[in-house]
C-alpha positions, 0 to 999 in steps of 0.5 A: 069307254069300250065299244059294243064290239069290245064288250062282246068280243067273244060273242061276235067271234062266235057268230063269225065262226058260225057264219064261216061254218055254214058258208063252208058247209053250203059251198063245199059240202064239208061239215065241221061239228062245231066244237069251237063255236060252243066253246067260244060261247061258253067263254062269252057267258063266263065273261058276262057278255051281253050278247052271249045268249045269241052266241050260244044259239048260233053255236047250237045251230051250227052243231044242229046243222052239222049233225043233220047234214051228216045224218042225211049223207 
């Protein structure tokens, strides 16, 4: 039997990448657009992962944070 992490591996990976993007942007003021989390979240949807919607929301939040940060500079 697979664990929750194993069943939702891409979703958790997406959320970890989003967290790293946000921490990087907050501490170093280096902003990345967030293409990687978006692609990972789409792959999570294709695999039918239960947490894929959360991964997509996180990925879209990373993109919005990046765009808003870039537009304010």
